[in-house]
C-alpha positions, 0 to 999 in steps of 0.5 A: 845337295843343292836344295832342289827339288827333282820332279818326278816325270811320270810316263806319258799314257799310250793315248794321250801320246797318240792324241798328241801327236794328232794335234801336233799334226793338226797344229803343222797343218794350221800353220801351213793354211793360215800362211796360205791364207796370209798369202791370198790376202796379200795378193788380194792387197796387191790387187786392190792396189794396182786397181787404184784402190788406196784403203786397206781396210775393206769392213764390209768384207770382213763382216762377211768372213766374220758371218761365214766362219759364225756361220760354219762354226758347229763347235765345240770352239765357243763363237766368240772365241772363233771370232777373236781368234778371225778377228787377229788374223783379219788384223794380221793379214791387214798389216801384211798388206800394209807392209806390203805397200809401204816396202814396194 
């Protein structure tokens, strides 16, 4: 024997499987929406650049977005956790805008 132990695999409960399929479908929708949002952010960046605006970061707009998101949150996701996600999303979108400017 190789000394390895095998972990018995328990069959997934039908209700758990059903809920996980819904989560998987929702994850696909969330990814599509995040990418749609990122593309819109890139378009905003291009419009700002075309208008001669040099700054990529707009702190006032970021505050507005975070406030709107906080007000829309009815839970169960904690406010702090949701804001961490959105701050990261905003940073990722800024990075795309910066990359676009450097490539263009």
